[in-house]
N, C-alpha and C positions, 0 to 999 in steps of 0.2 A: 503494500500499499504505499509506503513511504517514497518507493523508487517510481511508482506511477505518480504519486504528487508532485515530486520534482521535475519528473519528465514534463508534467503539464504546465507547471510554472514556467519552464525554459521554453515552451512551445508558445505559450502567451506572449512572453516576453519577445521572442523571436518575431511573432506575427506583429507585435505592436511597433518593433524596431522597422518594420518593413518600410513605415512611413518616413524613415530617413531617406535623403537622397543618395543614391549609389550609382556610379559610373562603373561598369564592368568591362573588360576585355579578358575572357577565361580563354586558357591555352593549356589543355592538358599534356601536351608535349614538351612545354617549356621547363626547364629544371630550375626556374627562377620564380619568386613571388614579389611582386611589387605592390606595396601599400602606399596611399597617398591621403591624407585626412586634411582637407582643406576647409578651413574656416573663414566664413565671410566676414573678416574683421581685419582691418590692416591700418595704416598710418593715420588713414582720413578719420579714424574714430579716437585718435588721441585727445586728450583734453588739450584746450588751447594753451594752458600754462605748463603742460607736461609733455610736450613732443618727445617722441621717441619711446612712449611708454608701451605700445603694442610690440615694438622690436625688443626691447629689454625684456618685456614678458614672456615673449614666445623662445628667445634665445636663453632666458634663464629656465624655463619649463624643461627643455630636453637635457638639461645638466644632470639631473637627479630625479629619482621618485621616492616616495616615502618607503620603499623597500630597498633601493639601491643608491648608494651616494654616488658622487660623480666617478670616482675611482672604480667603484665596485661596477657601475653600470659599463664602464669601457672595458673593464676585464671580463665582463659576461659576454659582450658583443664581439670583441677582437677576435676570439678562435673561431666565430662564424663569418669572419671576414664582413661583417655589416658595420653601418653607423646609421644612427638616426639624425636626419638633417632637417632643418626647419629654414623657410625663406618669408619674409615679410616684405609686402609692396603696399600700395595705397589701400587696395580693396581686399585684399586676402592674406592669410597666412597659411602656410602649407608645411606639414610634417611629413617627411618622406623616409622610407626604408624599402631595401630591395636586398634579397638574400637567398641563398638555396633552398630549394623546397623542403629538403631534410630538416632544416632548422626553422621552418615556418612559423612552428607554435612557440618556439623559445623567443625569436626576435619580435615576434609579435606580441609575446607576453610582457616583454620590456616596455615595447612602445606603448601597450595599453596602460601599464602602470604610469608611464610618463604622463599621459593624456588624463587619466583620471585621478592620478594621485601625486601631483609633482610635489617636491620637496620644498622649494622656494627657501633654502636656505641662506641665512645673513652672509657667510663666507662667500657662496656662489653668488650671492646678490652683487656684493662689493666688487668681486672680480669681474662679472659682467659689465658691470657699470664703468668701471676702468677701461675694459676694451672698447666699449662705446666711445668713451672720450678721447682713448688713444686713436680710435679710427677717425674722428673728426679733426684731432690735432694733424694727422697724417694728411688727411684731405686738405686741409689749410695750409699745410707747410711743404707737402711734397707732389700733390697730384692735381695739378692745374688744369688737367684736361676734363677730370670727373668733377672738379669743381665749377668750371665753366658751365657745364650741363645743369648743374643744381642751380646756379644763379639764373640759367636760362626759365627753369621751371618756375623759380621765383617771381620772376619779372610776367612770364606768359600766364600764370593763373592769377597772380595778384597776392599779395602778403596774406589777406585773411581767406584765401582759399585753402581747403583741405588737403589739395595736392602740393601746395607749396613748399611745404618744410620737407627735409629729408625724412626717410624712414627711421634713420638712427636719431634724429632729433637735432637738438642745439645743446651747446654746454649749458646756459642757464637752466634750461627746462629740465635736462638730465640731473642736475646738481638736486632739484627740488624733488625728484622721484624718491619716494620711500619703499622700502619692502611691502608695506600695507598697501601701499598703490598698486603694486604688482599683484599681490593676492586677490585684491577686490576687482581690479580689471579682468583678471583670468576668469575669476568666478562669475562675473556679470557678462562678459564677451564670448568666452570659449565655450558655447552651449551647442547643444544637439539641433536646435533649429536653424543654426548659422553653419551646420556642417554639411560636406558634400565627402562620402566616402568612395574612394577608389581603389578597385582590385585589378590587378592584371597578372596573367601567367597560371601557375599551377596551384589550385586550390578546389575545394569542393564545397557543396552546399552547407554542410555542417560547419565548416571553417567560416564561411560568409555569415551565416546565422549566429555564430560566436561573436563574430565583429559586431553585428547590428545589436546583440543583447547588450553588450557590454557598453556601446557608444550610447544605447538609450539610456544609461544610467547617469549620463551628463545632465547638468540642471537645463531649463528652459531660459531663454533670454529675459532678464530682468529690466533691460532699458529699452527705450522707445528706439525705433531704427533711426539711423542718422538723417539730418535734414537733406533735402536734394541738393545736389552739387550747384553753385554759381554757375553760370554760363561764363567762360572766359572771353575776354575782350579781344577782338581784332586789333593788333597794333595800328596807330596813325602815323603811316609812313615807317621810317626806320626809327626805333626807340631802343637805345643802346644802355647797356647796364655794364660799368667798366669797374672792374676789381684792381685796385691799386695795391700791388704786391712786390715789394722790394726784393731783388735778387732774383727774379724770373728770367729763364733763359730766353723765353720768347713769348709770343701772344698765342694763347689758348682761346679758341673761338666755338661757341655752339650759336646757332641761330635758327629760329624757326617761328611758327605761327600755328594757333590752335585751328582745328578742322573738323567736321562733323562725321566724317566717314572713318570706319573702322572694319573690323572683322564681320560685323552684322551685315554690312552690304555687299551685294554681290559685285559692285564696282571695284571692290578691294582686289579681286583677282586682275583686272586690268591694271589697277596702280603697281601691284607688284611686279609686273612686266615692265611698267614704264619705269620703275624706281631701279630695276636690274640694270636698265640702261643708262640712267643717269649717275647712281653713285651706290649701289648696293654693297653692303658692309664686307670689306675684305674680298671683293671681287675685281682686281684691277685690270682684268682682260677686257671688260666691256663698260666699265663705269667711266662715264664722261668726265665727272669730276676728277677721279684719279688721274685719267690721262692728260687733261689739260692743265692741272695744277701741279701735279708731281712728275710725271713722266717727262712731260714736254719743258716745263719751266722749273722743276727742281725746288718749288716752293717748301715743300714739307715732307714729312713722311707718309702721309696719306689723307684722303678727303672722302666723305661718304654721307649718304643721306638716308633718312630713316621715315618709314610711315606710321611708326609708333614706338613707344618707350622699348629701348634695347638695353639692357641691363649689361654692367660690365663689359663694354664695346672694346675697352683695351685688352680683354683676356679672351673673349669668346669669339668663335668663328661664325656662329650662327644663331638665330633668334631660339631661345629656349622657352619651355613653358613656365607659367608661374606669375605672369605680371597681367593679367586680365584688368581693364580699365573702362570706366564709365565714359571717361572724357580723353580725347585724344590728340596729338598734334604732330604736325611734320617738321622735321628738323635735318640741319646740315651740320655736320661735324668738320672743322677745319683744324687739322692738327696742328701745333704749334708753328708759326712763322717768326723769322728772326727780326729781332727789334734792332734799333740803330746801332746800339752799343756792341753787338756782334759784327756789323759790318765795319764799324770803326776800327776794328783791330787790324783790317787789311790797309795798308797805307794807300792804296789808290782810291779807298772809300772812306777815309778818315773824316771827310765832311759831311757824311751822312746824317741827317737830322731826324729822319723816320724811317722806320722798317717797312715792312711789308704788309702790315694787318690790313689797312684798308684797300689796299689792292686786291689781298685774298678775298675779302667780302665783295668787293666789286666783281671779280672774275667768277666766283659762285653764282652771283645773281646774273650775270651776263650769260652763264651757261644755262641756267633756269629759263632766263627769258627765251633764248633759242629754242628751248625744249617746248615751253608752253605755245610759242608762236610757229614753230615749224613740225612738232610733233616727231615720230620717229618713222623711219621707212620700214616698207613692207619686208625687205630682207633681214632687216634686224628684228622686227616683230617674230618672223619665224623661227628664226635662231634662237631668240631669248625665250619664246614660249616654251620650247623644248628643254632649255636650261633651268628655266625657274620650276617647272614641274618635277625634273628631276632633283633640283636642290630641295625642294619642299620634303621629300623622301627623306632625307638626311636629317630633317628636324625630328623624324620618329624612329630613327634606327634601332633605339632601345625600348622595351615595353613600357619602363618607366616614363620615358619621353612621350611614347604613344599615348599613355594614361594621362599624362600632364595636359596635352593639347585637348584631349577628349573633355577633361575636366574643366579647362579654362572656356573651351565651348558652351558650357551651359550657363555662362555669363554673357554671351553673345548670342544665345539662341541658335548654336550651331552643333550638331551632333558629332560631325567628324571634319573639323576645319580643314585638314590636309586634303583629304578626299574631295571635299566639296569644291575647294579652290581650284583642284586639278580639274576637275569635271566641268566647271564654269569656263576655265582657260581653253578646254577643247573647243568651245562654242564661239570664242572671241574672234573678232577680226582687227586688222591693224587701226580701220577705222573706229571700233569700239574703244580702243586704247588711246587714242588721241583725244576723242570725245571726253574720256575720263580725265586726261590731262588737262585739258581746258576747263573742265568743270570745277576742277579740285584744287589745283596748282595756280600760284599767283607769284609775281616777284616784286611788288611795290612795297608790302606791309611785313617787316620782321621785326621780332624781338632779336637783339644781337647782344650775347653775353661775350665779354672779352675780359681775361685774366692776364694783365701785362704788368711789366717792370715799371716800376716808379720813375724811372727815367724817360719812359715813352709816353707816359700820361699826358704831359702838358701838349705835345705835339699832336696826339691822337684827338684830343678835345678840341684844339684849334682847328685841325684839318676837318673834322665832323660838322662843326658849328660853320665854317667858312664854305663847306662843300668844295675845296678846291681839288684839282686832280693830284691823285697819288700814284706817280711812277712807280714800276716795280724795280727794286733794287737787286741786280746780278752781281754775283761774284764773277770777275773778268773772264775766267776760263769758261764759265757757262753761257755767257754772253755770245762768245766767239763760236759757240756750236750750234746758235740759233738762226733759222731762216730769216729773211725780210719780211715774209708774210707773218712770222710770229712777233716779231718787233713792231711792226704797222698795227697788229691787233692789240698788242699792249697798249698802245697809244689811246686807242678807243677805249678800252676797258678803264684805263686810268683817269679818263674824263666822265665816266658814266655818272650821271647824276644820282646823289643818294638824297631822298627827301629825309633827312634827319629831324625828327620832332622832338626828340627828347634824349639828353646825355644825363646819366645817374651815376655818379662816382662813388663807390664803396670801398671801405678796408676789408671788412668781413660780414660775411653772410651766416656764419656758423656761432 
């Protein structure tokens, strides 16, 4: 009778748990099991005076459970060659683990304990807070490129927008956060009605039902849903945000504008092809930005464009799952270009007063204008359509990645993003792509974030306000190898009008 009663209770719990959102990709032949627990809570849910709370909470939760200390947790997972990872973005927090099917019960047990019974010890809390502060300090002192992207989001969304602050927060906010804040935020936000469960690979119905029953024991949300996001403002001409940073090697630049298109739209398939032509990340063989800026002129290390948020662009080769967002923007990444003091080291260029910052911005807009006005050619369309379709498959080479994109799709209304985009591309014509380019892209209204050396700031401000031409500065050896057509085009680009409406100079955004 006791056995019957316990079985009945389990079945009731499992039946009730079926109300939870679940994304599944079962594969009995896979040697691996992948689990992703995605909570619809992210940095946009941070209290306004405690930015970084969601990130600190999630990163602390995976450190230890009531059952296992941080060291014990690592010792238990290490022989199974698995780790429990977490990521936090604006809208979601994701806990992920992948391991061999033979160890699935064991590593899932650790994950379950971490999610249902996080330890939240004072020692772990202080250590994680120090790591967040260290990250911000490194970003401020050593990573001008990522800093320029953060500055762009601050300007693009506006200081009061929930997307404006970094997921890690800022130093004043982090200093205010207490361990009680973390415990309360977790209890109130990491709840079963904000959870999407993802399972992929080798598992059976019994295992799935166990996961559902376990996660059903999470509390329900105690707080009202976040208010609707404010609509980002299209910039009026060129609005520049300058970060004055002493000792910077060059000018790091990120520029962009908000737009309404994202993975929800069928037009996104056409834009994927267009963006591959214009400046797809780490694709130098066909990106016009890379060809025209780096390969021909040697301006910098690379130049790329993005249809959506692309995390850790300096380290990743392709888009990865885990950052679904309600609001989107187009951006151009111009990797650091030399400032005047670098050129002045050459005796032939010792009188240089301004580096290549504004020429690089003008060149990027010049190339974008050509794309909007002229579109892409039929032969480029046919070549790139096949490439982009193949490249999308690289996004989902692992079952965890495949599961991740499926789960992201639940926030965009798509069941299988990669498959659906590929199917849409099969139906496209070059005319469809060029219509999408004209519909969504423009080249006159941009937010431009620049992190540059203090020595460069006065000349940049003067040039921006006067809208005077800014000729490119070449090292003599490079100039000798350029054709007349490039030098003539340089003169046109240098004089390209920039309708600068705002210049804001800051020392720190963190």
